[in-house]
VEXLUM-744454 format. One record per residue (C-alpha): residue number from 0; residue in three letters; z, y, x. Coordinates in steps of 0.05 Angstrom, whole numbers, plus 32768, in hexadecimal, padded with zeros to 4 digits. Each point is the difference from the previous one (the first is absolute). Layout:
REM residues N
<pt><keba>NUM</keba><nulum>ALA</nulum><c3>Z</c3><c2>Y</c2><c1>X</c1></pt>
...
REM end
This chain:
REM residues 85
<pt><keba>0</keba><nulum>MET</nulum><c3>7D89</c3><c2>8186</c2><c1>80EA</c1></pt>
<pt><keba>1</keba><nulum>SER</nulum><c3>8015</c3><c2>7FC1</c2><c1>8025</c1></pt>
<pt><keba>2</keba><nulum>LEU</nulum><c3>7FF4</c3><c2>7FBA</c2><c1>7FE4</c1></pt>
<pt><keba>3</keba><nulum>LYS</nulum><c3>8028</c3><c2>7FC2</c2><c1>8014</c1></pt>
<pt><keba>4</keba><nulum>VAL</nulum><c3>7FEE</c3><c2>7FBC</c2><c1>7FE4</c1></pt>
<pt><keba>5</keba><nulum>MET</nulum><c3>8032</c3><c2>7FC6</c2><c1>8003</c1></pt>
<pt><keba>6</keba><nulum>LEU</nulum><c3>8023</c3><c2>7FCB</c2><c1>7FD9</c1></pt>
<pt><keba>7</keba><nulum>LYS</nulum><c3>804B</c3><c2>8006</c2><c1>8006</c1></pt>
<pt><keba>8</keba><nulum>LYS</nulum><c3>8035</c3><c2>7FE4</c2><c1>7FD1</c1></pt>
<pt><keba>9</keba><nulum>ILE</nulum><c3>802A</c3><c2>8035</c2><c1>7FDF</c1></pt>
<pt><keba>10</keba><nulum>ASP</nulum><c3>8038</c3><c2>8003</c2><c1>7FCC</c1></pt>
<pt><keba>11</keba><nulum>VAL</nulum><c3>7FEE</c3><c2>8024</c2><c1>7FC0</c1></pt>
<pt><keba>12</keba><nulum>LEU</nulum><c3>802D</c3><c2>8015</c2><c1>7FC7</c1></pt>
<pt><keba>13</keba><nulum>THR</nulum><c3>7FD5</c3><c2>7FEF</c2><c1>7FC4</c1></pt>
<pt><keba>14</keba><nulum>PHE</nulum><c3>8004</c3><c2>8009</c2><c1>7FB5</c1></pt>
<pt><keba>15</keba><nulum>PHE</nulum><c3>7FE0</c3><c2>7FC8</c2><c1>7FD9</c1></pt>
<pt><keba>16</keba><nulum>GLU</nulum><c3>7FF5</c3><c2>8009</c2><c1>7FB5</c1></pt>
<pt><keba>17</keba><nulum>ASP</nulum><c3>7FCE</c3><c2>7FE3</c2><c1>7FCE</c1></pt>
<pt><keba>18</keba><nulum>GLY</nulum><c3>7FD2</c3><c2>7FE7</c2><c1>8037</c1></pt>
<pt><keba>19</keba><nulum>LYS</nulum><c3>8000</c3><c2>8043</c2><c1>8023</c1></pt>
<pt><keba>20</keba><nulum>ILE</nulum><c3>8016</c3><c2>8007</c2><c1>8049</c1></pt>
<pt><keba>21</keba><nulum>ASP</nulum><c3>801C</c3><c2>8043</c2><c1>8017</c1></pt>
<pt><keba>22</keba><nulum>PRO</nulum><c3>8015</c3><c2>8009</c2><c1>8049</c1></pt>
<pt><keba>23</keba><nulum>ILE</nulum><c3>803A</c3><c2>8031</c2><c1>8003</c1></pt>
<pt><keba>24</keba><nulum>LYS</nulum><c3>800D</c3><c2>8004</c2><c1>804B</c1></pt>
<pt><keba>25</keba><nulum>PHE</nulum><c3>7FF7</c3><c2>7FD5</c2><c1>803E</c1></pt>
<pt><keba>26</keba><nulum>ARG</nulum><c3>8021</c3><c2>7FF4</c2><c1>8043</c1></pt>
<pt><keba>27</keba><nulum>MET</nulum><c3>7FD9</c3><c2>7FFE</c2><c1>8042</c1></pt>
<pt><keba>28</keba><nulum>ASN</nulum><c3>801F</c3><c2>8000</c2><c1>8046</c1></pt>
<pt><keba>29</keba><nulum>GLY</nulum><c3>8045</c3><c2>8012</c2><c1>7FE3</c1></pt>
<pt><keba>30</keba><nulum>ARG</nulum><c3>7FE7</c3><c2>803C</c2><c1>7FDA</c1></pt>
<pt><keba>31</keba><nulum>VAL</nulum><c3>7FFC</c3><c2>8005</c2><c1>7FB4</c1></pt>
<pt><keba>32</keba><nulum>TYR</nulum><c3>7FC2</c3><c2>8021</c2><c1>7FE2</c1></pt>
<pt><keba>33</keba><nulum>PRO</nulum><c3>8002</c3><c2>8015</c2><c1>7FB7</c1></pt>
<pt><keba>34</keba><nulum>VAL</nulum><c3>7FC0</c3><c2>7FF9</c2><c1>7FD8</c1></pt>
<pt><keba>35</keba><nulum>LYS</nulum><c3>7FED</c3><c2>8046</c2><c1>7FED</c1></pt>
<pt><keba>36</keba><nulum>ARG</nulum><c3>7FBE</c3><c2>7FEE</c2><c1>7FDE</c1></pt>
<pt><keba>37</keba><nulum>ILE</nulum><c3>7FD4</c3><c2>7FC4</c2><c1>7FF3</c1></pt>
<pt><keba>38</keba><nulum>HIS</nulum><c3>7FB8</c3><c2>8015</c2><c1>800D</c1></pt>
<pt><keba>39</keba><nulum>LYS</nulum><c3>7FDE</c3><c2>7FBE</c2><c1>7FF1</c1></pt>
<pt><keba>40</keba><nulum>GLN</nulum><c3>8010</c3><c2>7FB9</c2><c1>7FEF</c1></pt>
<pt><keba>41</keba><nulum>TRP</nulum><c3>7FD5</c3><c2>7FC1</c2><c1>7FFA</c1></pt>
<pt><keba>42</keba><nulum>ILE</nulum><c3>8004</c3><c2>7FB4</c2><c1>8002</c1></pt>
<pt><keba>43</keba><nulum>ASP</nulum><c3>7FD9</c3><c2>7FD9</c2><c1>8035</c1></pt>
<pt><keba>44</keba><nulum>GLU</nulum><c3>7FF5</c3><c2>7FB8</c2><c1>7FEC</c1></pt>
<pt><keba>45</keba><nulum>ASP</nulum><c3>7FCD</c3><c2>7FED</c2><c1>8036</c1></pt>
<pt><keba>46</keba><nulum>SER</nulum><c3>8033</c3><c2>7FD4</c2><c1>8024</c1></pt>
<pt><keba>47</keba><nulum>GLY</nulum><c3>8010</c3><c2>7FD9</c2><c1>7FC1</c1></pt>
<pt><keba>48</keba><nulum>THR</nulum><c3>8045</c3><c2>8020</c2><c1>7FFD</c1></pt>
<pt><keba>49</keba><nulum>PRO</nulum><c3>8008</c3><c2>8042</c2><c1>7FDA</c1></pt>
<pt><keba>50</keba><nulum>LEU</nulum><c3>8010</c3><c2>8037</c2><c1>8033</c1></pt>
<pt><keba>51</keba><nulum>HIS</nulum><c3>8018</c3><c2>8040</c2><c1>7FDF</c1></pt>
<pt><keba>52</keba><nulum>ASN</nulum><c3>7FEB</c3><c2>803C</c2><c1>802B</c1></pt>
<pt><keba>53</keba><nulum>PHE</nulum><c3>801B</c3><c2>8047</c2><c1>7FFC</c1></pt>
<pt><keba>54</keba><nulum>ILE</nulum><c3>7FED</c3><c2>8040</c2><c1>8024</c1></pt>
<pt><keba>55</keba><nulum>ILE</nulum><c3>803F</c3><c2>8029</c2><c1>7FFE</c1></pt>
<pt><keba>56</keba><nulum>GLN</nulum><c3>8018</c3><c2>8043</c2><c1>801B</c1></pt>
<pt><keba>57</keba><nulum>SER</nulum><c3>8045</c3><c2>8008</c2><c1>801D</c1></pt>
<pt><keba>58</keba><nulum>ASP</nulum><c3>802B</c3><c2>803D</c2><c1>800A</c1></pt>
<pt><keba>59</keba><nulum>ASN</nulum><c3>7FE1</c3><c2>800D</c2><c1>8045</c1></pt>
<pt><keba>60</keba><nulum>ASP</nulum><c3>7FBB</c3><c2>8006</c2><c1>7FDF</c1></pt>
<pt><keba>61</keba><nulum>ASN</nulum><c3>7FE6</c3><c2>7FC3</c2><c1>8024</c1></pt>
<pt><keba>62</keba><nulum>ASN</nulum><c3>7FD9</c3><c2>7FCD</c2><c1>7FD7</c1></pt>
<pt><keba>63</keba><nulum>PHE</nulum><c3>8010</c3><c2>7FB6</c2><c1>8004</c1></pt>
<pt><keba>64</keba><nulum>GLN</nulum><c3>7FDC</c3><c2>7FC4</c2><c1>7FE6</c1></pt>
<pt><keba>65</keba><nulum>ILE</nulum><c3>8033</c3><c2>7FCC</c2><c1>7FEC</c1></pt>
<pt><keba>66</keba><nulum>GLN</nulum><c3>7FF1</c3><c2>7FBB</c2><c1>7FE3</c1></pt>
<pt><keba>67</keba><nulum>PHE</nulum><c3>8029</c3><c2>7FD1</c2><c1>7FD4</c1></pt>
<pt><keba>68</keba><nulum>ASP</nulum><c3>7FF1</c3><c2>7FB6</c2><c1>8006</c1></pt>
<pt><keba>69</keba><nulum>SER</nulum><c3>8015</c3><c2>7FE4</c2><c1>7FBC</c1></pt>
<pt><keba>70</keba><nulum>SER</nulum><c3>7FFD</c3><c2>7FB7</c2><c1>8018</c1></pt>
<pt><keba>71</keba><nulum>GLN</nulum><c3>8031</c3><c2>800C</c2><c1>8039</c1></pt>
<pt><keba>72</keba><nulum>PHE</nulum><c3>8025</c3><c2>803A</c2><c1>7FDF</c1></pt>
<pt><keba>73</keba><nulum>THR</nulum><c3>7FFA</c3><c2>8028</c2><c1>8041</c1></pt>
<pt><keba>74</keba><nulum>TRP</nulum><c3>7FE8</c3><c2>8046</c2><c1>8012</c1></pt>
<pt><keba>75</keba><nulum>GLY</nulum><c3>7FD6</c3><c2>8015</c2><c1>803B</c1></pt>
<pt><keba>76</keba><nulum>LEU</nulum><c3>7FEA</c3><c2>8042</c2><c1>801E</c1></pt>
<pt><keba>77</keba><nulum>ARG</nulum><c3>7FB4</c3><c2>8000</c2><c1>8009</c1></pt>
<pt><keba>78</keba><nulum>GLN</nulum><c3>7FEF</c3><c2>8046</c2><c1>8016</c1></pt>
<pt><keba>79</keba><nulum>ILE</nulum><c3>801D</c3><c2>8044</c2><c1>8011</c1></pt>
<pt><keba>80</keba><nulum>THR</nulum><c3>7FD8</c3><c2>8041</c2><c1>7FFB</c1></pt>
<pt><keba>81</keba><nulum>GLU</nulum><c3>8028</c3><c2>8037</c2><c1>8022</c1></pt>
<pt><keba>82</keba><nulum>ALA</nulum><c3>7FFC</c3><c2>8046</c2><c1>7FE5</c1></pt>
<pt><keba>83</keba><nulum>ILE</nulum><c3>7FEC</c3><c2>8039</c2><c1>802E</c1></pt>
<pt><keba>84</keba><nulum>ASN</nulum><c3>8036</c3><c2>8035</c2><c1>8004</c1></pt>
REM end
């Protein structure tokens, strides 16, 4: 398993309904990654701004931590954990 930590802006197709945030797919470096599964989600309010965090699995079995900043309405990639094949 390989772990990469970063903060990189990404585009995320998101479904918003009744206060719930569901990432559907995201684009990074020109490639689109569908969200296969959401493993965990939480809100971090330590910075004073609610940051919605998600650990997701894509179709390549890598796990990604993505983060939605609700004050800026932007998404960022925080971490990649690459699967061992």
